[in-house]
NURO-310939 format. One line per field, with one value per residue: residue in one letter; x, y, z of N, C-alpha, C, O, CB in turn. Coordinates in steps of 0.2 Angstrom, whole numbers, plus 5000, padded with zeros to 4 digits. Each point is the difference from the previous one (the first is absolute). Glycine has a CB too. Example, Ala and Ser with C-alpha at 12.3 -4.5 7.8 and 13.67 -1.06 7.14 Angstrom:
BEGIN
aa: (a,s) .
n.u: (5066,5007) .
n.v: (4972,5011) .
n.w: (5039,4990) .
ca.u: (4996,5004) .
ca.v: (5006,5006) .
ca.w: (5000,5001) .
c.u: (5004,4996) .
c.v: (5006,5005) .
c.w: (5000,5003) .
o.u: (5005,5003) .
o.v: (4999,5006) .
o.w: (5003,5001) .
cb.u: (4986,5003) .
cb.v: (4995,4991) .
cb.w: (5003,4989) .
//
This chain:
BEGIN
aa: (m,s,e,v,k,w,i,q,i,a,l,n,d,l,a,s,i,w,t,n,a,d,s,q,m,r,k,r,i,t,a,a,t,q,m,i,d,k,e,l,r,m,n,p,h,e,k,g,e,s,r,p,e,g,y,r,i,l,i,e,l,p,l,g,v,f,f,r,v,d,e,k,k,k,e,v,e,v,f,h,v,w,l,i,r,s,r,t,k,p) .
n.u: (5014,5008,5003,4986,5017,4991,5015,4997,4994,4987,5001,5001,4987,4990,5003,4996,4985,4995,5005,4993,4988,4989,5003,4997,5015,5003,4990,5009,5015,4996,4995,5012,5010,4990,5000,5014,5001,4990,5006,5014,4995,4994,5012,5015,5001,4984,4999,4998,5002,5014,5006,5013,5006,4987,4991,4986,4994,4988,4987,4998,4990,5008,5013,5006,5009,5012,5000,5015,4991,5013,4994,5009,4990,4989,5004,4987,5012,4985,5012,4986,4988,4995,4990,4994,4996,4985,5005,4991,4991,5009) .
n.v: (4953,5003,5013,4999,5006,5008,4996,5015,4992,4998,5015,5006,4991,5007,5014,4999,4995,5012,5012,4993,4998,5011,5002,4985,4996,5007,4989,4989,5006,5000,4983,4994,5006,4994,4987,5002,5001,4986,4989,5002,4995,4984,4991,5015,4985,5001,5014,4993,4989,4995,5013,4990,5002,4993,5008,4998,5009,5003,5004,5012,5005,5013,4990,4989,4996,4992,4995,4995,4995,5005,4983,5007,5011,4993,5005,5000,5009,5007,4997,5008,5006,4999,5010,4984,5011,4991,4994,5013,4987,5001) .
n.w: (5077,4988,5006,4987,4999,4990,4995,5001,4989,5010,5004,4985,4994,5011,4997,4988,5004,5010,4989,4990,5008,4995,5014,4996,5003,5017,5005,4993,5005,5013,4998,4993,5013,5011,4993,4997,5017,5003,4991,5005,5017,4995,4994,4993,4997,4997,4990,4984,4993,5008,4990,4999,5014,5012,4989,5006,4987,5011,4989,5013,4986,5006,5009,4993,5014,4990,5016,5003,5011,5006,5004,5009,5004,5004,4987,4992,4993,4998,4989,4996,5005,4985,5002,4999,4988,5007,4985,4997,4997,4988) .
ca.u: (4999,5007,5000,5001,5003,5000,5007,4999,4997,4992,4996,5000,4995,4994,4998,4999,4994,4994,4999,4997,4993,4994,4997,4997,5006,5004,4997,5000,5007,5002,4997,5003,5005,5000,5000,5007,5004,4998,5001,5008,5003,4999,5001,5001,5001,4995,4996,5001,5003,5008,5004,5005,5004,4996,4996,4993,4997,4994,4996,4994,4998,5002,5008,5005,5005,5005,5002,5004,5000,5007,4999,5005,4998,4992,4999,4998,5002,4998,5005,4996,4992,4997,4992,4995,4995,4995,4999,4993,4996,5002) .
ca.v: (5006,5004,5009,5003,5006,5002,5005,5007,5001,4998,5006,5005,4997,5001,5007,5002,4998,5003,5008,4999,4997,5005,4999,4994,4994,4999,4997,4992,4998,5001,4994,4995,4999,4997,4993,4996,5000,4996,4994,4998,4999,4993,4994,5003,4995,4997,5006,5003,4994,5000,5001,4997,5004,5002,5005,4998,5006,5000,5004,5003,5005,5000,5000,4994,5002,4994,4999,4993,4999,4998,4996,5000,5007,5002,5006,4999,5006,5002,5003,5003,5000,5002,5000,4996,5003,4996,5001,5003,4998,5005) .
ca.w: (4997,4997,4999,4992,4998,4993,4998,4999,4993,5000,5002,4995,4996,5003,4999,4993,4998,5003,4997,4994,4999,5004,5006,5000,4998,5006,5005,4998,5002,5007,5002,4998,5003,5006,5000,4999,5006,5004,4998,5000,5006,5002,4994,4993,4995,4997,4997,4992,4996,5000,4994,5002,5005,5005,5000,4999,4999,5002,4997,5004,4995,4993,5000,4999,5003,5000,5007,5001,5007,5004,5005,5004,5003,5001,4995,4992,4997,4993,4995,4996,5000,4994,4999,4996,4997,4997,4993,4998,4993,4994) .
c.u: (5006,4999,5001,5003,4999,5006,4999,4996,4992,4996,4999,4995,4993,4998,4998,4992,4994,5000,4998,4993,4994,4999,4997,5007,5005,4997,5001,5007,5002,4996,5003,5007,5000,4999,5006,5005,4997,5000,5008,5002,4998,5001,5002,5002,4995,4995,5004,5002,5007,5002,5007,5004,4997,4996,4993,4996,4993,4995,4995,4997,5000,5007,5003,5005,5005,5004,5006,4999,5007,4998,5003,4997,4994,4998,4997,5001,4995,5005,4997,4993,4998,4993,4998,4995,4994,4999,4993,4998,5002,4993) .
c.v: (5004,5007,5001,5007,5002,5003,5005,5000,4997,5006,5007,4998,5002,5006,5004,4997,5003,5007,5000,4998,5005,4997,4992,4994,5002,4996,4994,4999,5000,4993,4994,5000,4997,4992,4996,5001,4994,4992,4997,5000,4993,4995,5004,4995,4996,5005,5001,4994,5001,5002,4997,5005,5001,5006,4998,5008,4999,5006,5002,5007,5005,5001,4994,5001,4994,5001,4995,5001,4997,4996,5000,5007,5002,5004,4999,5007,5001,5004,5005,5000,5004,5001,4995,5004,4994,5001,5002,4996,5004,5004) .
c.w: (4998,4999,4992,5000,4992,4999,4997,4994,5000,5002,4996,4994,5003,5000,4995,4997,5004,4999,4995,4999,5003,5006,5001,5000,5005,5006,4999,5000,5006,5003,4998,5004,5007,5000,4998,5007,5005,4998,5000,5008,5002,4995,4993,4995,4997,4996,4992,4997,4999,4993,5001,5005,5006,5000,4999,4998,5003,4998,5005,4997,5005,5000,5000,5004,4999,5007,5002,5008,5003,5007,5007,5005,5002,4997,4993,4998,4995,4995,4994,5000,4994,5000,4995,4998,4998,4991,4999,4994,4994,4997) .
o.u: (5005,4994,5004,4998,5000,5002,4994,4995,4995,4995,4995,4996,4996,4995,4995,4996,4995,4994,4997,4996,5002,5003,5002,5000,5004,5004,5001,5002,5004,5004,4999,5002,5004,5002,5001,5003,5004,5001,5002,5006,5002,4997,4997,4997,5001,4994,5006,4998,5003,4997,5002,4999,5002,4998,4998,5002,4998,5002,4996,5002,4997,5003,4997,5001,4998,5002,5001,4999,5003,5000,4997,5000,4998,4995,5001,4997,5000,5004,5002,4998,5003,4997,5002,4995,5002,5002,4995,5003,5000,5000) .
o.v: (5002,5002,4998,5005,4995,5005,5001,5002,5003,5002,5003,5004,5003,5002,5004,5004,5002,5003,5006,5002,5005,4995,4996,4996,4995,4997,4996,4995,4996,4997,4995,4995,4997,4996,4995,4994,4997,4995,4994,4998,4998,5000,4998,5001,4997,4998,5000,4994,5005,4999,4999,5006,5005,5002,4994,5006,4995,5006,4996,5005,5000,5004,4995,5006,4994,5006,4996,5005,4995,5003,5000,5001,5004,5003,4995,5005,4997,5005,5005,4995,5005,4996,4999,5001,4996,5005,4998,4996,5006,5004) .
o.w: (5004,5000,4996,5003,4996,5003,4998,4999,4997,4998,5000,4998,4997,4998,5000,4997,4997,5001,4999,4995,5004,5002,5004,5004,5002,5004,5005,5002,5002,5004,5003,5002,5003,5004,5003,5001,5003,5004,5001,5000,5005,4995,4995,4995,4995,4998,4999,5002,5000,4994,5006,5000,5003,5005,4998,5001,5001,5000,5004,5002,5006,4996,5002,5002,5001,5002,4995,5003,4997,5005,5005,5006,5004,5002,4997,5003,4995,5002,4999,5003,4997,5003,4994,5004,4996,4998,5003,4997,5001,4996) .
cb.u: (4985,5008,5004,4991,5008,4986,5013,5015,5017,5007,5009,5017,5012,5007,5012,5019,5011,5006,5010,5014,5003,4990,4997,4988,4994,5000,4991,4988,4997,4996,4993,4992,5000,4993,4989,4996,4999,4992,4988,4996,4999,4996,4993,5006,5008,5008,4991,5005,4986,5004,4991,5000,5005,5010,5011,4998,5010,5005,5005,5003,4997,4987,5002,4996,4996,4999,4987,5010,4985,5005,5001,5010,5009,5004,5008,4995,5011,4984,5006,5011,4996,5011,4999,5008,5007,4991,5013,5000,4991,5010) .
cb.v: (4997,4988,5006,4988,5003,4997,4990,5002,4994,4985,4992,4999,4987,4989,4995,4995,4987,4989,4998,4997,4983,5007,5017,5009,5004,5013,5012,5004,5008,5017,5011,5005,5012,5015,5006,5009,5017,5015,5009,5008,5015,5004,4992,5009,5002,4994,5007,5019,4993,4991,5012,4987,5000,4993,5012,4983,5007,4988,4998,4989,4993,5002,5015,4993,5015,4994,5008,4993,5003,5008,4994,4993,4998,4995,5010,4986,5002,4995,4985,5004,4994,4998,5014,4990,5014,4996,4994,5016,4990,4988) .
cb.w: (5002,4994,5016,4994,5013,4997,5000,5006,4998,5004,5011,5005,4999,5008,5006,5001,5000,5008,5006,5003,4998,4989,4996,4989,4984,4992,4997,4990,4990,4997,4997,4986,4990,4998,4995,4985,4995,4998,4992,4988,4998,5012,5012,5010,5011,5011,5014,5000,4993,5017,4990,4989,4988,5000,4998,5009,4990,5009,4984,5008,4985,4999,5003,4987,5008,4984,5007,4987,5002,4990,4986,4986,4989,5006,5010,4997,5007,5004,5003,4990,5015,4992,5008,5001,5000,5014,4996,5006,5006,5001) .
//
């Protein structure tokens, strides 16, 4: 099991996303954040998609996160979070 750490800039991004959302979206963001933490605690090197230099991304709608796993420390650092907006039909 790994410890999940959100660096300050990721926490700031998440706070901004949450603050600018309506109440329904805030519930979705909160649920997605909880699921991201849960997913990254267990076998994080198998979660999401790999990127260069040991980085990975994970999508848990409506959020995406950019993270890296430190196997030696058994830590996961979340570096960036962003809101994924669903496309609306024209």
